[in-house]
C-alpha positions, 0 to 999 in steps of 0.5 A, a space after each residue: 500500500 502507500 501513496 503514489 510516487 513514494 519510491 525513489 525510482 522513476 520510470 522513464 518511458 521514451 515514446 515514439 511517434 504515434 501512427 495509425 493502424 487501419 483495418 487490414 481489409 475493406 470495412 463498412 463505412 458510415 455512421 454507427 449507432 450507439 445505444 442509450 446504455 453506451 451514452 451513459 458511460 462515455 468515460 476513458 478507461 486506461 489499462 495495462 497488460 504486462 507480459 514476460 516469457 523466459 523463452 521469448 524476448 520482446 524483439 517482435 512484440 510490436 510487430 506481432 501486436 500491431 499486425 494483429 490489431 489491423 486484422 482484428 479491426 476488420 471484425 471490430 471496425 467501429 474501433 477504427 472510427 471516430 466519435 462524433 455527435 449525431 443530429 439528435 445530440 447523441 454520441 455516434 461513431 463515424 466509421 471512417 476506417 482511419 484506424 486506431 492510434 498505435 505507439 511504440 515505446 521503450 522503458 529504462 528498466 526491467 518490469 520488476 522495477 516498477 514497484 507496487 503496481 497492484 493499485 491504480 497509479 496514474 503517475 507511474 503506470 500512466 507513462 505506459 499508456 499514450 495520451 493524445 496531446 491537447 485532447 480537450 474532450 472525448 471526441 478528440 480521443 480516438 476510441 482505441 489508443 494502444 502503446 507497446 512499451 518494451 522493457 530491458 528485461 525482455 518483457 513488455 507492456 500493452 497499455 490501452 486507452 479505450 472509451 467505455 461507450 464502445 463496450 463494457 468489461 465483457 465486451 472489452 474482454 472479448 475484444 482484447 482476447 480476440 486480438 490475442 487469438 488473431 496474434 496467435 493465428 487463430 480464428 475468433 472464438 467469439 466474433 462480435 455481434 455489432 448491431 446495437 439497434 436491438 437496444 434502441 429506445 421504444 417508439 413511445 418511451 415508457 418510464 415504468 420505474 423511478 430511476 434514482 440512479 440519476 437522483 441529485 443528492 444535496 451534499 449537506 456534509 460539506 465533503 467538498 472541503 474534505 476533497 481539497 485535501 491530498 487524495 490517497 489511492 490504496 488497495 485492500 486485499 480481502 482473502 477468501 477467509 475475510 470474505 467468508 467472515 463478512 458473509 457470516 457477519 451479514 447473516 448473523 442476525 437472521 434477517 437474511 437467508 443468504 448473501 453473495 460475496 459481492 453483496 457483503 463486500 459492497 455493503 461493507 465498503 459502502 458503510 466504511 467509506 461513509 463512516 470515513 468521510 464523516 457524513 452527517 447522519 441525515 446525509 442521503 448516500 447512494 450506492 451505484 453499481 452495474 449489473 450485467 443485463 446480457 442474460 436479463 434481457 428478454 430475449 437475452 443479448 446475443 453472444 459477443 454483443 459488442 457494446 454496453 450490456 450493463 445497467 446501473 442500479 442503486 440503493 439510497 439511505 441516510 448515512 446514519 442508518 447505514 452506519 448504525 444498523 447492522 451489516 445485514 441492513 446494507 446487504 439487504 439494500 444491495 440485494 434489492 438493487 440487484 433484484 430491481 434489474 429485470 427486462 422491463 427495468 432495463 428498457 425503462 432505463 433506456 427510455 428514461 435517458 431518451 426522454 431526459 438525457 440525464 446522466 447518473 449523479 455522483 454527489 454523496 455517491 459510491 460507484 462500485 465497478 467490479 472486474 472480479 469476474 472478467 478474465 483479462 488475465 487470460 489474454 495471450 498474444 503468444 507470450 503466455 498470459 499476462 503477469 499482471 493486468 490492472 487499471 492505470 487510474 480510477 475514472 472518478 473520485 467516487 469510483 471503487 474497483 473490485 479486482 480478483 487477485 492471487 493465483 486462484 483468483 479467490 481474493 478480491 482487491 478493493 481499489 479506491 481513493 479518499 482524502 488523506 484524513 478519511 483514508 486513515 479512518 477507512 484503513 482502521 475499518 479494514 481491520 476485520 
């Protein structure tokens, strides 16, 4: 654990000139529709994948990955386009075939010298992902930017900068794994299903549920003052034993019959964070998290759906209730939020955005995003599975990330940022 940038060592990365990698074959040109579930989530996500093979150095890593990118973009051609705004004022992709941005780079050290990279570190890890200079908004950042950095030890890092409006975690995983399959000369296990119009709003929008995920909460706790402090980012590892303990704790008063690891951990982190931020007992606080709607739609979304199949759901209560009541209270709220997500709820959410164009508000909110079920660790470009795959930074200060951890992937790393004084208090709550 610890703050960013405390190590003496400084990673130096020398980046080459960016080039464009267009699809290797002709593609369909024109405008490509993005659904309302895509519109809601247009944030930049930066991730790194570290590879090292004892038998195979990194001499031809750039060539192999770049060549495979051109080939896989034939299937995923919207990623070679550019985002623009439609006449209705929504995000849409102009499939121009311009290509993904690709950068070759070299580091001044071996991979092992980077230090503790199990937590987001925009300072050090940020050097392994190319940022388009002078980009003022997401329209000026291509949907896919890739950087391959070679290290002195023979290892290399693939750093990706992708727009979440192009796909959710499962879609991104399918794409990166397809890219790896292409690099290994294989055909795609899961070809992308490109038609997002299956998630179009209804001709006559029907808003059948209250959508509190968009609710604006007044910050009566004046947390804006707290956020002027230095932000600390830390990673907390929950072992299988700790996760079992939380589940037992949630069930001990007999209110609940059962609960999942996600429900117990989310409830625990939500409580601990509210406590650490010293929220006013009357402060409304909201928990937001994404539920995978792929199998919950009727009919389910096709396999390989290229896009966002996730829907945000929410729980709201006062900080006083959250902190003072037993853990089962918070877990029950999480369970109710999961159960909200039905086919009709998701269609109502799509229609709600069509009518209001509102985006989820993050005031007095914790947004949990879980990657613990995503198999990014299986991506193989011919150098074996990555020794590490992690996000470079959290997109917003309200975001907490759950990542699976360890050989068996049964532990969960909780990554989050808090103002320094709140982090001290949050760390104390972690002694369970």
